[in-house]
C-alpha positions in Angstrom: 5.6 17.3 16.0 8.8 18.2 18.1 12.2 15.6 17.8 11.8 13.5 21.2 14.5 10.9 21.2 17.9 9.2 18.3 19.0 5.7 18.6 22.1 4.0 17.1 24.7 1.8 18.2 27.2 4.8 17.5 27.2 7.7 19.8 28.2 10.2 17.4 26.2 9.6 14.7 23.4 9.5 17.0 24.1 12.7 18.7 24.9 14.2 15.3 20.9 13.8 14.3 20.2 14.6 17.8 22.0 17.6 18.9 20.5 19.7 16.6 17.0 19.6 18.5 18.3 19.2 21.5 16.7 15.5 21.2 17.3 13.3 23.4 20.9 10.4 23.0 20.2 6.2 23.3 22.5 3.5 22.6 19.4 1.4 23.7 16.2 1.3 21.5 14.0 -0.2 23.9 15.0 2.1 27.0 14.4 4.8 24.3 10.5 3.3 23.6 9.9 3.0 27.5 11.4 6.1 28.6 11.9 8.9 25.8 8.6 10.0 26.1 7.2 9.3 23.0 4.3 9.2 20.6 5.6 7.5 17.3 9.1 6.6 16.5 10.8 6.2 12.7 12.6 2.9 11.9 15.4 3.4 10.0 17.8 0.1 10.6 18.9 -3.0 8.7 15.7 -4.5 7.2 16.4 -7.6 9.4 15.8 -5.4 12.4 12.8 -4.4 11.1 10.3 -6.8 12.8 11.6 -7.3 16.3 12.1 -3.0 16.9 7.9 -3.0 15.6 6.5 -5.4 17.4 8.8 -3.5 20.2 6.9 -0.3 19.6 3.8 -1.8 19.4 4.3 -3.1 22.7 4.6 0.2 23.8 1.9 1.8 22.2 4.0 4.1 19.7 2.7 4.9 16.0 5.1 3.6 13.4 7.1 4.6 10.4 9.7 1.8 8.9 11.9 2.2 6.1 10.9 -0.4 3.0 11.6 -2.8 2.5 9.2 -3.7 4.8 11.1 -7.1 6.0 12.3 -10.0 5.1 10.0 -12.8 4.4 6.1 -12.0 3.9 5.6 -13.6 7.7 7.2 -11.4 9.4 5.2 -8.6 7.4 1.8 -10.2 8.0 3.7 -10.3 12.6 3.7 -6.6 12.3 0.7 -5.4 10.9 -1.1 -7.7 13.6 0.7 -6.7 16.5 -0.2 -3.2 15.5 -3.5 -3.6 15.0 -4.1 -5.7 18.1 -1.5 -2.6 19.6 -4.3 -0.1 18.8 -1.5 1.7 16.9 -0.6 2.7 13.0 2.1 1.0 10.7 3.1 3.1 7.9 5.8 1.9 5.2 8.3 4.3 3.7 8.0 3.8 0.7 9.1 6.8 -1.0 9.1 6.7 -4.7 5.2 7.7 -3.7 6.1 10.7 -2.7 8.7 12.3 -5.3 8.4 15.1 -6.8 8.5 13.8 -10.5 6.8 10.4 -9.7 4.1 12.8 -8.4 3.6 14.5 -12.1 3.6 11.1 -13.2 0.9 10.4 -10.8 -1.4 13.0 -12.1 -0.4 12.7 -15.5 -1.9 9.0 -15.4 -5.0 9.6 -13.0 -5.8 12.6 -16.1 -6.9 10.1 -18.9 -4.6 12.2 -21.4 -2.6 9.1 -22.1 -5.8 6.5 -22.2 -5.2 3.0 -20.5 -1.3 1.7 -19.8 -0.5 -1.4 -21.3 3.1 -1.6 -20.6 6.0 -0.5 -18.4 9.6 -0.7 -18.5 11.8 0.0 -15.4 15.5 0.6 -15.9 17.9 1.4 -12.1 21.5 1.5 -12.0 23.0 0.6 -8.7 26.6 -0.4 -7.4 27.1 -3.6 -5.3 30.5 -4.1 -5.7 32.8 -4.4 -2.2 33.2 -1.2 0.0 30.6 0.7 -2.1 28.0 0.3 0.7 27.4 -0.9 4.4 28.5 -4.9 5.0 25.3 -5.7 6.0 23.7 -5.5 2.7 25.6 -7.5 1.0 24.3 -10.3 4.0 21.0 -12.7 2.6 20.5 -13.1 6.4 20.2 -9.7 7.7 19.4 -8.0 3.5 16.6 -10.1 2.4 18.6 -10.3 -0.8 20.3 -8.6 -2.7 20.0 -5.3 -5.5 16.1 -6.5 -6.3 15.1 -6.4 -2.8 17.0 -3.5 -2.1 16.8 -1.2 -5.2 14.5 -4.1 -7.4 11.4 -3.3 -4.6 11.7 0.6 -5.6 11.1 -0.7 -9.5 8.4 -2.9 -8.0 7.1 0.3 -5.9 6.5 2.0 -8.8 5.6 0.0 -12.0 2.5 -1.9 -9.3 1.7 1.7 -8.6 1.4 3.3 -12.2 0.4 -0.3 -13.5 -2.9 0.1 -11.6 -3.1 -4.0 -10.4 -0.8 -6.4 -8.0 1.0 -9.3 -9.9 -0.3 -11.7 -10.9 3.0 -14.2 -12.0 6.9 -13.4 -12.1 10.1 -13.9 -13.9 13.6 -13.5 -12.8 16.6 -14.0 -13.4 19.6 -13.0 -11.2 23.4 -12.8 -11.4 26.5 -12.5 -8.4 29.6 -10.6 -10.1 31.9 -9.0 -7.5 32.2 -11.9 -5.5 29.8 -11.3 -2.7 27.6 -13.5 -1.4 24.4 -12.0 -3.4 22.8 -11.0 -6.6 23.9 -7.6 -7.9 21.8 -7.5 -11.2 18.8 -8.6 -11.9 16.1 -9.0 -14.3 12.3 -9.4 -13.5 9.2 -10.2 -15.3 5.7 -9.5 -14.1 2.6 -9.9 -15.4 -0.5 -7.8 -13.5 -3.2 -8.1 -12.8 -5.0 -6.5 -15.5 -3.0 -7.3 -18.0 -0.5 -4.8 -18.3 3.4 -6.7 -18.5 5.9 -5.1 -16.6 10.1 -5.2 -17.7 12.6 -4.5 -14.2 15.8 -4.2 -14.7 18.9 -3.4 -12.2 22.6 -3.3 -12.9 24.9 -2.5 -10.6 27.8 -0.8 -11.6 26.7 0.4 -16.0 28.2 2.8 -17.2 26.1 5.3 -17.3 23.7 6.0 -14.3 20.0 5.7 -14.8 17.2 5.5 -13.1 13.9 5.6 -15.5 9.9 4.2 -15.4 8.5 4.4 -18.9 4.7 4.0 -19.5 2.9 2.9 -22.4 0.1 4.1 -22.8 -3.0 3.6 -25.8 -2.4 6.7 -26.4 1.2 7.9 -25.2 3.9 7.2 -23.7 5.3 8.7 -20.5 8.9 8.6 -18.9 10.0 9.9 -14.8 12.8 9.9 -14.4 14.8 12.0 -11.2 17.5 13.6 -13.6 15.7 14.6 -16.9 12.1 14.4 -14.6 9.0 14.1 -16.4 8.0 13.7 -19.4 5.4 13.5 -22.0 5.1 12.2 -25.7 1.7 11.7 -27.4 1.3 11.8 -31.6 4.8 13.6 -32.7 5.6 16.0 -29.9 7.2 15.4 -26.4 6.0 18.0 -23.5 8.1 18.3 -19.9 5.7 18.4 -17.3 8.0 18.4 -14.1 11.4 19.3 -14.8 14.1 17.8 -12.1 14.2 20.3 -8.8 18.3 20.4 -6.8 15.4 20.0 -3.3 13.7 17.0 -4.9 14.7 14.3 -3.2 14.4 16.3 0.1 10.7 17.3 -0.9 9.9 14.0 -1.3 11.4 12.9 2.6 9.0 15.7 3.8 5.7 14.9 1.7 6.5 11.0 3.1 7.1 12.6 7.1 4.2 15.2 6.6 1.7 11.9 5.4 2.8 10.0 8.5 1.6 13.1 10.4 -1.6 13.0 8.7 -1.8 9.0 9.9 -1.3 9.7 13.9 -4.2 12.3 12.8 -6.5 10.2 12.1 -5.9 10.0 8.3 -5.2 6.9 5.8 -1.5 6.6 4.1 -0.6 7.4 0.9 0.2 3.7 0.7 -1.0 1.0 2.3 0.7 -1.9 4.3 -1.2 -4.2 1.9 1.0 -2.8 -1.1 4.2 -2.7 1.0 3.9 -6.4 1.4 2.8 -7.1 -1.7 6.2 -5.6 -2.9 8.1 -7.8 -0.3 6.0 -11.0 -1.7 6.9 -10.0 -4.9 10.7 -9.8 -4.5 10.8 -13.4 -3.0 8.6 -15.0 -5.3 11.3 -13.7 -8.3 13.9 -15.2 -6.2 11.8 -18.6 -6.5 11.2 -17.9 -10.2 15.2 -17.1 -10.8 16.0 -20.4 -8.9 13.7 -22.5 -10.6 14.1 -21.0 -14.0 10.4 -21.3 -14.2 7.4 -18.9 -13.5 6.0 -18.0 -10.5 2.0 -17.2 -10.0 1.3 -15.1 -6.5 -1.9 -15.9 -5.2 -4.1 -12.6 -4.0 -1.9 -11.1 -2.1 -5.4 -9.3 -0.5 -7.3 -12.8 0.7 -3.4 -14.1 1.3 -3.3 -11.3 4.0 -6.7 -11.7 5.6 -6.2 -15.5 6.2 -2.7 -14.6 7.6 -4.9 -12.9 9.9 -7.7 -14.3 10.0 -7.1 -16.2 13.8 -6.6 -13.6 16.0 -9.2 -11.2 13.4 -12.0 -13.7 14.9 -13.5 -12.7 17.7 
């Protein structure tokens, strides 16, 4: 695989990425899609721009890896899926949690069955949504699709649904706006999965300690997973470490994600399907609805909903 071109509105940013590889630099992504001789494209832009760029890539016959969240509305997710299906190109969503070494170690433990069935999950992650701590577009509901829950909470939902083993059946939530910004800075989500697993997620801005932990409670023990302390298993009063953090873990995760994309380009299946990525967007938006109404929101069967959304063009 070869890096052929880089596009950014800031020429100096594109040049920094392109120059070590001798890649071309563009300021217009449509010109790059048209003229750079590409086979595939990675879209890593503000959330609301994903739709138009994925549609354009599909129109140019390009396979696509687009960063999470997939889009800012479920309807936009469906349009992206449909466009890529009709164009015969692959669509892969960059759900990085599925490739981080400590999460892969946790996946192996859960898959082994040694802890029995998953019963409950608690996910807690800190972030920072104070003005000036991130680019301005993150504070625009239109461009970002929301605040801390859409951005950081999306990671928590991704891994909690993955480890929990089933889609979401119902969601309750609350959100807080602090620091004078127009999007939520903190939030809590309570989920019931379709297999009965209960999940609680908390995202807190500017906390006293930086934490990022998912705790999985199973029939025969618990599993704690964090990029800071690794992956630990406790059973019958004994704790063992199955993964110790390494300096290259994050880089390794992005390498594995890119390797997965190459596997898809070679005709394989992605580790994370578009249905899962779409469901995360669906759950975040349901969380906003639940927080606004003060009542739990029930979700339709995601697979049936996706099928219904694509039915008009799938028939015949």
